[in-house]
N, C-alpha and C positions, 0 to 999 in steps of 0.2 A: 707754832706750838713755843708755848714760854719755856724758857731757858730755866733749869734749877736755881732758886736763889734770887731771880731777877723780878722784882714786882710786876704783877699783871698792870698793865698801862691804863687800863680802865680805873682799875681801884685805884691806880697813883692818881689818875686824872679825878677822880671824886675825892678823893683826901684832901687834894689841892684846890678842890673848890671849897671844902669847907672851910680852909685854912683861909681862902681869899675872903669868903663872905665874913669870915668872924672878924679879919683885919677892917673891911669896910665896916662893921659895924662901931670898931674900934672897941669892941671887949676881948678880955682875956680869957686863955682857958680857962679859970677857976668860975668867970662869969657864965661863959657857956655852959660848962658842967652842971652849974647851980642849976640854970634855965632848962636845961635838958633832961635834970634828975639823973645826971651820969658824973660818974668820978672822975676829976681832973686829970689824971693820968691815963684816962680811956680815952680823953680826947687828944691828947699829946700822941696816944698811941694810933689815933684815928690818923691823924694830922701827917704825922710820918710814914703811915701805909703800913705800919706793924700790925694793924688789925684790919679784919674782913667786915666792916658795919654791916647787921643785919637790914631788911628793910624798916622795921619796926625802929632800929636804932635811925636809921636817915629821916622817918618821918620825924620823930622828937628831935634830933638836929635843927630839921627845916622850919619847924616850928620856932625852936630857940633863936633859928637864923633869921626870922621874920620872913619868910621866904615859901614859895610851896614847895614840894619834894621834887615834884617833875621841873621845877625851874633851877634847882640843885643839880638834878642830873642833867638838864641842857647845859649849866656852866660847865659841867665835867666834858661834856661832848666837845663844845666849842673848844675847849683847850687839847683835846685830844685827837692827833693826828690819825690818818688812815689807818695807820700800823695798830691802832685800837683794835680796828674793826679786821682788820686783814687777819691777825693774830686769834682773835676769838673763834673765826671761820676757818681756820686751818690753811689760811693763805687767800684763800675765794674773796 
């Protein structure tokens, strides 16, 4: 079970994947926000793990990041140690 105040490891990995992909493209948070039709502060909140983006938002971000949503999730999974899965499954 996740500790209170501690971010969900998989959410953190997804947020980090958004940040890394933005860096690969060499675009600013403002540019990403504009491409995705979101506010720049919302992008900042996502990248910091302060927001839990919906599937719709992840889809919009993926398009703006010139990547499929599934690839974005795969990037997160690759950067998420087994801890992500064991915590989500109650340690199983």
